[in-house]
N, C-alpha and C positions, 0 to 999 in steps of 0.2 A: 504494500500500500504506500510505502514511502516514495516510490518512483512516481506514482500517479499524483501524489500530493505536491511534489516538487515541480511537476510539469515536464518530466523527462520524456514522456510519451507524446507530448504535443509536437506535431509535425506541421510545418508549413505546407500549404497546398502545392501540388506539382504544377509548375508553369512550363508550358512548351511554347517557345517563341516561334514566329513564322519561319525564321531562318532554320531552326532545328527541324521543323516539320518539312520544309523544302528539302533539306539535306537528306533526311531519312527517305523521302520519296525518291530522290535521285539515286541513292544507294540501292534501294529495292529494284528500281528499273534497270540499273546496270547489272545487278546480280541476276535478274531474270534473263537479260540479254546474254550475259556470259554463260549462264547455264544452258540456254538454248543453243548457243554456238557450240559448246562442248558436246551436247547431245547430237546436233546435226553432223558434227565432225565424226563422231563415233559411228553414227548411222551410215554415213557416206563411206567410211572405210570398211565397214562390214558387208557391203553389198556384194563383193566378190565371193565371200564365204557363203552367202545365201544362194547365189547363182550356182556355185559348185555343188551345193547340197541338193538343189533342185535338179541339176543335170545328172546327179548320181542315182536318182530314183529311176528305176526301169519303167518305161511307159508300157502300159498294157491296154488291150482293147476292152470293149464293153463286156466281152465274154471272159476276161481274165487271162487271156493268152498274151505273150509278149508280141509287140508289134514288129513286123518284118520290115527290114530296110530295103527300099526299092533302089536297084542300081541299074 
């Protein structure tokens, strides 16, 4: 009770100035942009792996037999 009586728990209200709000919004925008760039970079570099995986799958007809190559 001694802390409450002395006013040690009295806290000033939180004030956020326009400049701080502006800076937080700018940081969030840059973070989203950087994250999107990293995701796009990784997605673009993995495209060869996906194409190789799709090519490795043997194509079959609607009846389940492998397709013949016409030469």
